[in-house]
C-alpha positions as CSV (number, residue, x, y, z in Angstrom):
1,M,1.1,-1.8,-14.6
2,I,3.9,-4.2,-14.0
3,T,4.0,-7.6,-15.6
4,Q,5.0,-10.4,-13.2
5,G,5.0,-13.8,-14.8
6,K,1.7,-14.0,-16.8
7,K,-0.3,-11.7,-14.6
8,E,-0.3,-7.9,-14.7
9,I,0.1,-6.1,-11.4
10,R,-2.2,-3.2,-11.1
11,E,-2.9,-0.7,-8.3
12,I,-6.4,-0.5,-7.0
13,L,-7.5,2.7,-5.3
14,I,-11.0,3.1,-3.8
15,S,-12.0,6.5,-2.4
16,R,-14.7,7.2,0.2
17,I,-16.1,10.3,1.7
18,I,-16.4,10.0,5.5
19,K,-20.0,10.4,6.7
20,S,-21.4,10.8,10.2
21,E,-22.3,7.0,10.4
22,D,-18.6,6.3,9.8
23,L,-17.4,8.1,13.0
24,N,-16.7,6.8,16.5
25,H,-17.6,8.6,19.8
26,H,-14.5,10.9,19.4
27,G,-15.9,12.1,16.0
28,T,-13.1,10.4,14.0
29,L,-13.2,7.5,11.6
30,F,-14.2,4.3,13.3
31,A,-11.4,1.7,12.9
32,G,-13.9,-1.0,12.1
33,R,-15.2,1.0,9.2
34,M,-11.7,1.5,7.9
35,A,-11.1,-2.3,8.2
36,E,-14.3,-2.9,6.2
37,W,-13.2,-0.6,3.5
38,L,-9.7,-2.1,3.4
39,V,-11.2,-5.6,3.0
40,E,-13.5,-4.4,0.2
41,A,-10.5,-2.8,-1.6
42,C,-8.4,-5.9,-1.3
43,L,-11.3,-8.2,-2.4
44,I,-11.8,-6.0,-5.5
45,S,-8.0,-6.4,-6.2
46,A,-8.0,-10.1,-5.6
47,I,-11.0,-10.6,-8.0
48,D,-9.3,-8.5,-10.6
49,L,-6.3,-10.8,-10.4
50,L,-8.0,-14.2,-10.0
51,R,-11.3,-13.7,-11.8
52,R,-12.9,-16.1,-9.4
53,P,-14.6,-14.3,-6.5
54,E,-16.1,-17.5,-5.2
55,D,-12.6,-18.7,-4.3
56,I,-11.6,-15.6,-2.2
57,V,-11.9,-15.4,1.6
58,C,-10.4,-12.8,3.9
59,A,-8.9,-14.9,6.7
60,R,-7.3,-12.2,8.8
61,I,-6.2,-8.6,8.9
62,H,-2.8,-8.6,10.5
63,G,-2.8,-4.9,11.5
64,M,-3.5,-1.3,10.5
65,N,-1.6,1.8,11.4
66,F,-3.4,5.1,11.5
67,L,-1.0,7.9,11.0
68,K,-3.6,10.7,11.6
69,S,-7.2,10.9,12.4
70,S,-9.9,11.5,9.8
71,T,-13.2,13.3,10.4
72,I,-16.5,13.9,8.7
73,G,-16.3,15.2,5.1
74,H,-12.7,14.1,4.5
75,G,-11.9,11.8,1.6
76,H,-10.2,8.6,2.4
77,G,-8.5,6.2,0.0
78,N,-7.8,2.5,0.3
79,F,-5.0,1.2,-1.7
80,C,-4.2,-2.4,-2.5
81,D,-1.1,-3.3,-4.4
82,R,-1.0,-7.0,-5.5
83,R,2.7,-7.7,-5.1
């Protein structure tokens, strides 16, 4: 944890196992599912910081870069760093 002002900055890591319903027609992780998981991880991080979930809205995802494909059975982690 890092202290910045009066708030502590913590790392949030959420892990998922990729299941068949998470795959696209190529048999790899569907980007929409990844975006859903990313938003969920960032929401949890924002709630942890602000303590007011009713005031939090995801307005936009600017972009995601996939460095390699993921297939069924692989673990996948979403990381949100509140800096």
